[in-house]
N, C-alpha and C positions, 0 to 999 in steps of 0.2 A: 123277437123273431122279425124278419123282414115281412113287409106286406107283399104277399104273392098274388094279390088281385090285379096288380099292374102287369102289362105285357113285359116280357123279358127284353131288356135293351142289350145290344151287343156289348156295350161296355161293362155289362154285369158279368161277363165271362171272366172268371178268376183263373189266372195262370199261376200255379204254384206247386212246389214239391213234385214237379214232373207230371202233374195231372192238370187237365183243363176241367174246372168244376163250374157248373151252373147249378148251385146246390140248394136253392130254396131255403137258405138259413142254416146249411150244414155247419158252417163255422161257429154258429151260435148255439149248436145243439148241446144237450146235456151229455155226460159221459155214457158210452155204450153199455147196454146190459148184455148178459150172456143169453144164448139162444133160448134156453128153457131149462128143464130139469137137468141137474148135474148128472153126469154119468160116472160110473165107478172107474177108478184108475185101472188101466190094464184091459179095459173092454176092447174086444176085437170088432172089426166091422162085420156085421151080420147082414145077410142078404136073403131075399126070397123072391120067387116068381109068382105071378098071379095072372088071371085071365078075366077080362071084362067082355061083355057081349053087347054089341050094337045091333039089335035085331038078331039076325043069323050070323053076323060077322064076329069072329073071335078077335080080340085085341089083347096083345101081349103086354104085360106090365111087369115092372121090376122095382124092387125096393131095397134100400141100403140104410143102415143106421148102426150106431155103436151098441152092440149087445142085442140079443134077442128080446122081444117084448116079454114082460113078466106080468102076471096077474097083480093088480093093485098098484102097479107102477104108473106115475103120472104120464100122460101122453106128451110127446114132444112136438114142436112146431113142424108142420109138414111143408116141405119145399118140393114142388112139382116141376120137373124140367120138361119143356116142350120143344121138340126138334123141328128142323126146317124142311126145305123142299127136296134137297138132294141126298140127305143122309138120314139114317134112323136114329134111335135113341142111343146107339153105340157111341155117338160123339160125346155124350155126357159121362161115359164110364170107360174111357180109353186107357189101355195099358201100353206104355211105350218104354220097354226095359232099357235102363241105362240113360234115360233122358229126363228123369224127374217125374213128378206127379202130373198127370193130365186128367185124372178122373175128378170131375166136379162133384160127383156123388160121394166119392171118398172124402174129398176136402170138406164138404159141408156136413157130412155125417160126423166127422171129427169135431165139428163145432156145435154139435148137439141137435142137428136137424134130422128129421125123419124124411129121407130123400126118396122120391118116387119119380118114375118116368114111364112112358109107354111108346110102343110103335104104333103110329097111325095106320089106318086102313091102307093096304097095299105097300106097306113098308116093313122091313125086318121080318119078324116072326109072326106078324099079324096076318089076318085073312086077306086073300086076294079076291078082288071083284072086278067088274067091268067099269067101275067108276073112275073118276079122275082125281079123287081125294083133294078137293078144293078146301078153302078155308071153312066154309059152312060145314062140310063133312068133318073137318077136324074139331069143330065145336061139338058136334054130336059125339065124337070119340071121347072128348074130355068130359062130357056129361056122363057117359057110361063109366069112365075111369074114376070119376069123383065118387060114385057110389061104392066102388071097391075100397077106395082110400078111407071113406067114412066107416065102412063096415070093419075094417082092420085096425083103425086107429082111434075111432070114436070122435075124431075131429070133424067139425062141420065146415070149417073155413081153412083155406090153405094159401100159402104163398105160391106164386107162379113165376118161373123164369123161362122165357122163350127167346130163342135166337133166330134171327132172320124171319122167315115166314112162320116159325114157331112163335115169335112175338106177336104176329098178327093173329094166329090161332088163339093165343092166350088172351089177347086184348078183346077179340070178338067174343070169346067165352065170358070174360068179365062183364061185358055189356049185357048179356042175357042172363047171367047168374051172379049178380053182385053179392048175393048172400053167401056165395062160396069163395069169393075172391078177397084175400087179405091184401098183402103187399105184392106189387107186380114189378118185375124186372124185365124190361124190353131191351134186348141187345140186338144190334144190327137191324133196327126197326126202320120202316119207311111209312110215311103218312100218305101223301099224295103222289110221291115219286117224281115231282117236278124237278128237272135238272139232273136227274140221276144218270150217270154214265152207264151203269150196269143195266138199268131197266130200259134205257134207250136202245142199247145193243140187243137186249133180250127181245124187245118188241119187234125186231126184224123177223122173228119166228112166230108172230102172233097167229097167223093163218094156220100154222101147223098145230099150235096149242088148241085152237078152236075145233080142229077136226081129228085130233088124236089124243087119246087118254094116257099114253105112255111116251116117254122120251128116253134117249140114250143117256146112260150115266156110267161111263167107263172110268178107268184109272186116271186118264188125263183130265177128265171132267172134274173128278174129285180133287186132283192136284190144283186145278184152276181156282178152286174156292179160296185157297191160301195164297195164290200168286197173281190173280188177275188185277188187283189194285196196286200192290207194292210188294214185289218179291223180297224175301229176306225177313218178313215180319213173322213168319212161322218156321219152325224147325222142320225140314223135309222128312225127318224120321217120323214125326207125329202124323204128317199127312199120309205117308205110306202105311203107317199102322192103321189109320182110319180106312184107307182104301182096302187093305186086307180084310178088315172087319166087315166092311160093307159089301164087297163083291161076292161074298159067300151067298148073298141074297139075290144075285143076278145083276145084270147091267142095264136094267130098265127101272125107271121110277115114274110116278104120275106127273101129269102136266098141270093139274088143277091150280096149285098155288102160283105157278108161273103165269097162268092165264089171269088169275086174279090180280097179280102184281103188275101186269102190263096193260090190262084192259078195264079193271074194275075198282081201282083205288079211288077214294079211301074205303077200306073195309072195316077199319076201326075208327069210330067217331069219338073224339076226345071228350066231348060234353057228356057222353054216356058211360064213361069210365070213371066210376066213383071212388075207386080205391087209391091209396097212395101209389105213386109210380116213380120208378127210377128208369130214365132213358140212358142207355150206354151206347156210345158211338166210338168206333175206332177212328183215329185221326185220318186214316187214308181210305176209309170205307166208301166205295162208290155206289152203294145201294140207296143212299139218301144224302142230300146236302144238309149242312147245318141249318140253313134257313127252313127247310122242310120240317126238320125236327123241332126247331124253335116255334114254328107255327102250331104244331101239335101240343107242345109243352105249354104254351101260353093259354090254350083253350081248356086244359084240364081243370075240372072244378075243385079238386081237392088241393088245398094249400100245401099238403105234405107231398112234395114232389121235388125231384132232382134231375139234373141233366149233366152227365159226365162224359168228357171226351178223353179217351185213353191214348197217350202218345205212342208212337212207334207200333201201332196196331192197325190192322186193316179190317176186313169183313168178319172173319171168324175169331171172336174173342176167346172161344173155348180152345182153339188150336194155337193161339198167339204165343210167341216167345214171351211177351209181356202179360201173359194170362194172370199172373199173381196180382197185378193191378186190378183186374176185373174181379178176382176173388175178394180183394180188400174192400172195394167200394160196394160190392153186393152185400157182403157180410155186415158192413157198417149200416147200410140201409135197412136190412132185414132185422137188425137188432136195435133200431132206434128206440129210445125210451118213449113211453106214452107222454104226450105233451101235458104239462100241468095247466097252462093257460091256453084257452082256445078263443 
């Protein structure tokens, strides 16, 4: 395996097979293992709803896996999906008839994972408050959600996959609860935000975010998630399906994560993230520069880390036309064998 104590040089970026990989020894890895306990052939995807409580605030949770849990059956690895600033957890379980699979929860359930997600405070089906649902609030949501996952699965440690500010929530949670965090996937992540076109534009509204706890989130705003960096990297049908799913909850979402991303970065400190980390960036994502992510990557203390750049992809990897590339690198990372030599 390569020595990962050295800073990442730009020449270490490997371009191959249509993917840009900064893989921390991925090419030298042993063959992949399956996710966990094998599932019976013909098992259908089973789902259930749950509620966590953060004080008096109800937080909606959702679970998917192949087949209902059975007494005496070994537990499966838990993969917890963490949503971002402008959409709820619907983004991870999207149905787009006639346009292929878009549900990350379905995809990873089929590969043997016990998939969970939640709506953060003031999103989706979860409780509404006067707060702005910033990153710190999201960490408290995840603490409450983790108790439910442990109760239902028996697992003490979970994989987390966060997209955009969901990656910030997951990273901030991993800093304060390392005993709960197994492997971490940070998609569309940002560290300090230096040189980010998206955050530079967003900062023009900083005074508004400081004085208002809600902002407008209409259909055009949801469309912009997939078009602001490079139009054509997502199927419009998927974006419309997401807008349909989201607008049932209204046209307002909290400002807290926008405020954090424009005024309070960094909120995730790499030296405090002890878990293995996969950083995934779309080639055209304007939320963070490659240099910003390289700096974060180089400071991670765990040698089990990878940085992957997905071609033909912009900010939302979940909605991307090339989303199967994201599925592939994530599945490979989450099923890495345990190293023999350390």
